[in-house]
C-alpha beads as a LAMMPS data file, in Angstrom:
LAMMPS data file: protein, C-alpha beads

272 atoms
271 bonds

1 atom types
1 bond types

-500.0 500.0 xlo xhi
-500.0 500.0 ylo yhi
-500.0 500.0 zlo zhi

Masses

1 110.0

Atoms # bond

1 1 1 -0.023 -0.019 -0.004
2 1 1 2.806 2.449 0.874
3 1 1 4.703 1.564 -2.290
4 1 1 1.665 2.368 -4.361
5 1 1 1.148 5.606 -2.471
6 1 1 4.787 6.758 -2.907
7 1 1 5.223 5.655 -6.524
8 1 1 1.830 6.679 -7.960
9 1 1 1.013 9.451 -5.437
10 1 1 -2.543 8.230 -5.284
11 1 1 -4.814 7.181 -2.470
12 1 1 -6.059 8.409 0.851
13 1 1 -2.922 8.971 2.971
14 1 1 -4.499 8.855 6.495
15 1 1 -6.465 5.668 5.593
16 1 1 -3.420 3.930 4.097
17 1 1 -1.068 4.901 6.961
18 1 1 -3.705 3.631 9.511
19 1 1 -3.961 0.349 7.648
20 1 1 -0.135 -0.111 7.513
21 1 1 0.367 0.770 11.187
22 1 1 -2.430 -1.521 12.293
23 1 1 -1.447 -4.500 10.099
24 1 1 2.354 -4.221 10.194
25 1 1 3.084 -2.867 13.648
26 1 1 5.274 -5.835 14.707
27 1 1 7.319 -5.479 11.567
28 1 1 7.631 -1.714 11.924
29 1 1 8.725 -1.765 15.598
30 1 1 11.927 -3.652 14.709
31 1 1 12.910 -0.745 12.459
32 1 1 12.760 1.601 15.423
33 1 1 15.236 -0.342 17.546
34 1 1 18.123 1.809 16.289
35 1 1 18.369 5.520 15.596
36 1 1 17.982 6.676 11.951
37 1 1 21.143 6.145 10.001
38 1 1 21.904 7.647 6.578
39 1 1 24.817 7.713 4.212
40 1 1 24.332 10.647 1.851
41 1 1 26.395 9.993 -1.250
42 1 1 25.741 13.484 -2.662
43 1 1 28.143 14.922 -0.056
44 1 1 30.968 13.293 -1.982
45 1 1 30.420 16.139 -4.506
46 1 1 31.916 18.474 -1.923
47 1 1 34.390 16.070 -0.318
48 1 1 36.007 15.085 -3.633
49 1 1 37.115 18.666 -4.652
50 1 1 38.332 18.987 -1.031
51 1 1 40.517 15.900 -1.618
52 1 1 41.776 17.346 -4.918
53 1 1 42.694 20.541 -3.037
54 1 1 44.737 18.451 -0.575
55 1 1 46.324 16.591 -3.431
56 1 1 47.482 19.797 -5.040
57 1 1 49.118 20.797 -1.782
58 1 1 50.782 17.556 -0.761
59 1 1 50.637 15.168 -3.704
60 1 1 48.166 12.463 -4.834
61 1 1 48.962 9.554 -2.477
62 1 1 46.579 9.445 0.512
63 1 1 45.454 7.379 3.497
64 1 1 41.874 8.030 4.470
65 1 1 40.244 7.782 7.892
66 1 1 36.471 8.545 7.825
67 1 1 34.618 9.320 11.127
68 1 1 30.969 8.438 11.149
69 1 1 31.276 6.355 7.954
70 1 1 27.893 4.558 8.269
71 1 1 27.904 2.078 5.326
72 1 1 31.154 3.514 3.988
73 1 1 29.614 4.649 0.690
74 1 1 31.721 7.834 0.800
75 1 1 34.855 5.830 1.457
76 1 1 34.361 4.678 -2.191
77 1 1 34.163 8.250 -3.504
78 1 1 37.230 7.768 -5.670
79 1 1 35.113 5.267 -7.693
80 1 1 32.579 7.995 -8.614
81 1 1 32.605 10.531 -11.399
82 1 1 32.052 14.303 -10.922
83 1 1 31.045 17.351 -12.896
84 1 1 31.882 20.347 -10.733
85 1 1 31.180 23.465 -12.661
86 1 1 33.264 23.154 -15.791
87 1 1 35.625 20.639 -14.174
88 1 1 35.239 16.918 -14.886
89 1 1 36.946 14.660 -12.368
90 1 1 36.978 11.199 -10.819
91 1 1 36.093 8.061 -12.729
92 1 1 34.484 9.219 -15.985
93 1 1 33.223 5.683 -16.699
94 1 1 31.688 5.132 -13.242
95 1 1 28.006 4.183 -13.096
96 1 1 27.623 6.878 -10.494
97 1 1 28.146 10.423 -11.858
98 1 1 27.552 13.297 -9.381
99 1 1 26.528 16.705 -10.863
100 1 1 25.726 19.160 -8.114
101 1 1 24.533 22.668 -8.759
102 1 1 27.751 24.642 -8.752
103 1 1 28.504 28.304 -7.941
104 1 1 31.860 29.978 -7.826
105 1 1 35.060 29.047 -9.638
106 1 1 35.489 25.493 -10.905
107 1 1 38.119 23.566 -8.892
108 1 1 41.388 22.622 -10.455
109 1 1 41.449 18.870 -11.234
110 1 1 44.137 16.865 -9.462
111 1 1 45.015 13.179 -9.288
112 1 1 43.959 11.454 -6.042
113 1 1 45.260 8.027 -5.272
114 1 1 43.923 6.238 -2.175
115 1 1 46.562 3.891 -0.916
116 1 1 44.681 2.926 2.274
117 1 1 41.277 3.648 3.759
118 1 1 39.198 2.826 6.771
119 1 1 35.884 4.015 8.221
120 1 1 34.828 4.305 11.861
121 1 1 31.253 4.060 12.997
122 1 1 29.363 3.086 16.190
123 1 1 27.145 0.844 14.065
124 1 1 28.605 0.336 10.591
125 1 1 26.198 -0.974 8.026
126 1 1 26.929 -3.957 5.880
127 1 1 24.985 -3.266 2.685
128 1 1 25.735 -6.746 1.329
129 1 1 22.827 -7.735 3.679
130 1 1 19.613 -6.940 1.734
131 1 1 17.740 -6.030 4.900
132 1 1 20.438 -3.605 5.973
133 1 1 20.484 -2.016 2.496
134 1 1 16.718 -1.673 2.548
135 1 1 16.878 -0.102 5.974
136 1 1 19.432 2.456 4.749
137 1 1 17.269 3.245 1.677
138 1 1 14.147 3.656 3.873
139 1 1 15.513 6.865 5.419
140 1 1 15.522 8.636 2.054
141 1 1 12.426 10.783 1.500
142 1 1 10.287 8.969 -1.032
143 1 1 9.842 12.021 -3.279
144 1 1 13.629 12.490 -3.720
145 1 1 14.180 10.090 -6.610
146 1 1 17.699 11.393 -7.369
147 1 1 18.935 10.602 -3.860
148 1 1 17.402 7.151 -4.019
149 1 1 19.032 6.324 -7.365
150 1 1 22.451 7.641 -6.152
151 1 1 22.300 5.500 -2.999
152 1 1 21.100 2.414 -4.804
153 1 1 23.943 2.751 -7.280
154 1 1 26.514 3.334 -4.527
155 1 1 25.226 0.317 -2.638
156 1 1 25.579 -1.858 -5.717
157 1 1 29.143 -0.625 -6.137
158 1 1 29.934 -1.238 -2.482
159 1 1 28.843 -4.830 -2.782
160 1 1 31.609 -5.251 -5.371
161 1 1 34.180 -3.205 -3.476
162 1 1 33.267 -3.384 0.214
163 1 1 34.660 -0.437 2.126
164 1 1 36.650 -1.423 5.241
165 1 1 34.729 -0.422 8.368
166 1 1 35.504 -0.640 12.107
167 1 1 32.760 -0.700 14.699
168 1 1 33.320 1.427 17.771
169 1 1 33.554 4.876 19.291
170 1 1 35.817 7.314 17.495
171 1 1 37.194 8.460 20.819
172 1 1 38.591 4.964 21.298
173 1 1 39.474 4.036 17.736
174 1 1 40.978 7.278 16.399
175 1 1 44.102 7.471 18.630
176 1 1 45.491 4.133 17.608
177 1 1 44.750 4.785 13.946
178 1 1 46.522 8.109 14.120
179 1 1 49.434 6.539 15.962
180 1 1 50.037 3.934 13.163
181 1 1 53.200 4.526 11.201
182 1 1 52.577 6.694 8.150
183 1 1 54.388 5.920 4.891
184 1 1 56.474 8.770 3.561
185 1 1 54.952 10.422 0.533
186 1 1 51.429 9.838 1.721
187 1 1 49.007 12.361 3.222
188 1 1 46.828 11.030 6.019
189 1 1 43.378 12.545 5.718
190 1 1 40.796 12.444 8.489
191 1 1 37.413 13.457 7.176
192 1 1 33.705 13.389 8.113
193 1 1 30.442 14.798 6.818
194 1 1 27.533 15.827 9.020
195 1 1 28.761 13.492 11.712
196 1 1 30.179 15.555 14.569
197 1 1 26.769 17.082 15.390
198 1 1 25.905 13.707 16.865
199 1 1 28.845 14.043 19.310
200 1 1 28.562 15.847 22.624
201 1 1 30.468 19.192 22.817
202 1 1 33.046 17.497 25.035
203 1 1 33.503 14.674 22.592
204 1 1 33.902 17.050 19.670
205 1 1 36.631 18.856 21.561
206 1 1 38.258 15.528 22.290
207 1 1 38.314 14.626 18.603
208 1 1 39.791 18.026 17.756
209 1 1 42.487 17.553 20.407
210 1 1 43.379 14.109 19.013
211 1 1 43.713 15.416 15.492
212 1 1 45.734 18.434 16.558
213 1 1 48.067 16.186 18.557
214 1 1 48.622 14.071 15.468
215 1 1 49.059 17.244 13.433
216 1 1 51.937 18.257 15.668
217 1 1 53.771 15.076 14.653
218 1 1 53.234 15.673 10.924
219 1 1 56.279 16.188 8.659
220 1 1 56.662 17.592 5.138
221 1 1 56.951 14.044 3.815
222 1 1 54.139 12.618 6.008
223 1 1 51.572 15.428 6.266
224 1 1 48.125 15.354 7.875
225 1 1 44.908 16.923 6.599
226 1 1 41.538 17.307 8.333
227 1 1 38.590 17.768 5.975
228 1 1 35.202 18.395 7.558
229 1 1 31.764 19.054 6.175
230 1 1 29.658 20.135 9.108
231 1 1 27.104 22.767 10.230
232 1 1 28.884 25.460 12.128
233 1 1 25.816 26.786 13.933
234 1 1 22.590 25.231 15.189
235 1 1 19.850 25.628 12.620
236 1 1 22.245 26.636 9.813
237 1 1 20.815 25.965 6.342
238 1 1 24.226 25.266 4.814
239 1 1 27.147 23.118 5.899
240 1 1 30.726 24.373 5.529
241 1 1 33.518 22.421 3.935
242 1 1 36.629 23.227 6.047
243 1 1 40.223 22.113 5.814
244 1 1 43.156 22.191 8.226
245 1 1 46.629 20.924 7.226
246 1 1 49.881 20.098 9.027
247 1 1 52.731 20.809 9.092
248 1 1 52.011 24.467 9.041
249 1 1 50.006 26.925 11.094
250 1 1 46.940 24.723 11.292
251 1 1 44.767 27.563 10.170
252 1 1 41.276 26.549 9.114
253 1 1 40.392 27.278 5.472
254 1 1 36.793 27.333 4.344
255 1 1 36.553 25.822 0.940
256 1 1 32.807 25.908 0.281
257 1 1 29.307 26.212 1.659
258 1 1 27.269 23.147 0.819
259 1 1 23.633 22.091 0.752
260 1 1 23.098 19.362 3.454
261 1 1 22.696 16.676 0.774
262 1 1 25.393 18.093 -1.556
263 1 1 22.824 19.262 -4.110
264 1 1 24.269 22.781 -4.250
265 1 1 27.880 23.817 -3.715
266 1 1 29.261 27.375 -3.540
267 1 1 33.017 26.938 -4.030
268 1 1 35.057 29.734 -2.444
269 1 1 38.567 28.944 -3.509
270 1 1 40.183 30.342 -6.609
271 1 1 41.792 27.697 -8.829
272 1 1 45.553 27.310 -8.514

Bonds

1 1 1 2
2 1 2 3
3 1 3 4
4 1 4 5
5 1 5 6
6 1 6 7
7 1 7 8
8 1 8 9
9 1 9 10
10 1 10 11
11 1 11 12
12 1 12 13
13 1 13 14
14 1 14 15
15 1 15 16
16 1 16 17
17 1 17 18
18 1 18 19
19 1 19 20
20 1 20 21
21 1 21 22
22 1 22 23
23 1 23 24
24 1 24 25
25 1 25 26
26 1 26 27
27 1 27 28
28 1 28 29
29 1 29 30
30 1 30 31
31 1 31 32
32 1 32 33
33 1 33 34
34 1 34 35
35 1 35 36
36 1 36 37
37 1 37 38
38 1 38 39
39 1 39 40
40 1 40 41
41 1 41 42
42 1 42 43
43 1 43 44
44 1 44 45
45 1 45 46
46 1 46 47
47 1 47 48
48 1 48 49
49 1 49 50
50 1 50 51
51 1 51 52
52 1 52 53
53 1 53 54
54 1 54 55
55 1 55 56
56 1 56 57
57 1 57 58
58 1 58 59
59 1 59 60
60 1 60 61
61 1 61 62
62 1 62 63
63 1 63 64
64 1 64 65
65 1 65 66
66 1 66 67
67 1 67 68
68 1 68 69
69 1 69 70
70 1 70 71
71 1 71 72
72 1 72 73
73 1 73 74
74 1 74 75
75 1 75 76
76 1 76 77
77 1 77 78
78 1 78 79
79 1 79 80
80 1 80 81
81 1 81 82
82 1 82 83
83 1 83 84
84 1 84 85
85 1 85 86
86 1 86 87
87 1 87 88
88 1 88 89
89 1 89 90
90 1 90 91
91 1 91 92
92 1 92 93
93 1 93 94
94 1 94 95
95 1 95 96
96 1 96 97
97 1 97 98
98 1 98 99
99 1 99 100
100 1 100 101
101 1 101 102
102 1 102 103
103 1 103 104
104 1 104 105
105 1 105 106
106 1 106 107
107 1 107 108
108 1 108 109
109 1 109 110
110 1 110 111
111 1 111 112
112 1 112 113
113 1 113 114
114 1 114 115
115 1 115 116
116 1 116 117
117 1 117 118
118 1 118 119
119 1 119 120
120 1 120 121
121 1 121 122
122 1 122 123
123 1 123 124
124 1 124 125
125 1 125 126
126 1 126 127
127 1 127 128
128 1 128 129
129 1 129 130
130 1 130 131
131 1 131 132
132 1 132 133
133 1 133 134
134 1 134 135
135 1 135 136
136 1 136 137
137 1 137 138
138 1 138 139
139 1 139 140
140 1 140 141
141 1 141 142
142 1 142 143
143 1 143 144
144 1 144 145
145 1 145 146
146 1 146 147
147 1 147 148
148 1 148 149
149 1 149 150
150 1 150 151
151 1 151 152
152 1 152 153
153 1 153 154
154 1 154 155
155 1 155 156
156 1 156 157
157 1 157 158
158 1 158 159
159 1 159 160
160 1 160 161
161 1 161 162
162 1 162 163
163 1 163 164
164 1 164 165
165 1 165 166
166 1 166 167
167 1 167 168
168 1 168 169
169 1 169 170
170 1 170 171
171 1 171 172
172 1 172 173
173 1 173 174
174 1 174 175
175 1 175 176
176 1 176 177
177 1 177 178
178 1 178 179
179 1 179 180
180 1 180 181
181 1 181 182
182 1 182 183
183 1 183 184
184 1 184 185
185 1 185 186
186 1 186 187
187 1 187 188
188 1 188 189
189 1 189 190
190 1 190 191
191 1 191 192
192 1 192 193
193 1 193 194
194 1 194 195
195 1 195 196
196 1 196 197
197 1 197 198
198 1 198 199
199 1 199 200
200 1 200 201
201 1 201 202
202 1 202 203
203 1 203 204
204 1 204 205
205 1 205 206
206 1 206 207
207 1 207 208
208 1 208 209
209 1 209 210
210 1 210 211
211 1 211 212
212 1 212 213
213 1 213 214
214 1 214 215
215 1 215 216
216 1 216 217
217 1 217 218
218 1 218 219
219 1 219 220
220 1 220 221
221 1 221 222
222 1 222 223
223 1 223 224
224 1 224 225
225 1 225 226
226 1 226 227
227 1 227 228
228 1 228 229
229 1 229 230
230 1 230 231
231 1 231 232
232 1 232 233
233 1 233 234
234 1 234 235
235 1 235 236
236 1 236 237
237 1 237 238
238 1 238 239
239 1 239 240
240 1 240 241
241 1 241 242
242 1 242 243
243 1 243 244
244 1 244 245
245 1 245 246
246 1 246 247
247 1 247 248
248 1 248 249
249 1 249 250
250 1 250 251
251 1 251 252
252 1 252 253
253 1 253 254
254 1 254 255
255 1 255 256
256 1 256 257
257 1 257 258
258 1 258 259
259 1 259 260
260 1 260 261
261 1 261 262
262 1 262 263
263 1 263 264
264 1 264 265
265 1 265 266
266 1 266 267
267 1 267 268
268 1 268 269
269 1 269 270
270 1 270 271
271 1 271 272
């Protein structure tokens, strides 16, 4: 009944919802055992030009650590293609091509090579499990067809290239990951997108302190970058793509303002 309602936009909504809630309550309750969990692939449209910005600064070879990775779909962002203003980047033959609305200068295209990657999440999602994949898709608003198709495509790709995920609290997992030896010539990149808002203020400060401590150990041949796509004020309509790099002053650079789902990006950085 709900499928017919969403796909054909016909029927009596109150009557259909009452029927579903009455007849399927036992099935629905199990879906409420965990908090809503999403993995918005459109945010890769902002994260990828951020990665290219890092590559222009330090070189193409990277090690990625994603905080709040969910199903790890954005750990696979190097498998996607992008049209960012007039710039074409990523995998041009990928089945997933991201084309956000773009304002501002087009980014300079740079080679990005991911040598290692890992995602951290309290409850990572294994989308090879059909039930888990359906649960993830269920949190997409039914009238947003583009988001649904993007996520379905990314899930299909993740089944063929499962992103490496670790279950646990970032406060516990991040320190040992940052302490692991870093190969020379590689940039270690910590990144996250609309994830830190679910941390307490104290835990957000703890994450910042961990990253800054690791940044103090960075060298010109083993640099560290922190790429974040987060809301900077409660109730803000746009997220901000921010970057800090070490060695250096650790000054925060705002690269773009971004629609929460990556649909619109206002790029603020002039091309190199």
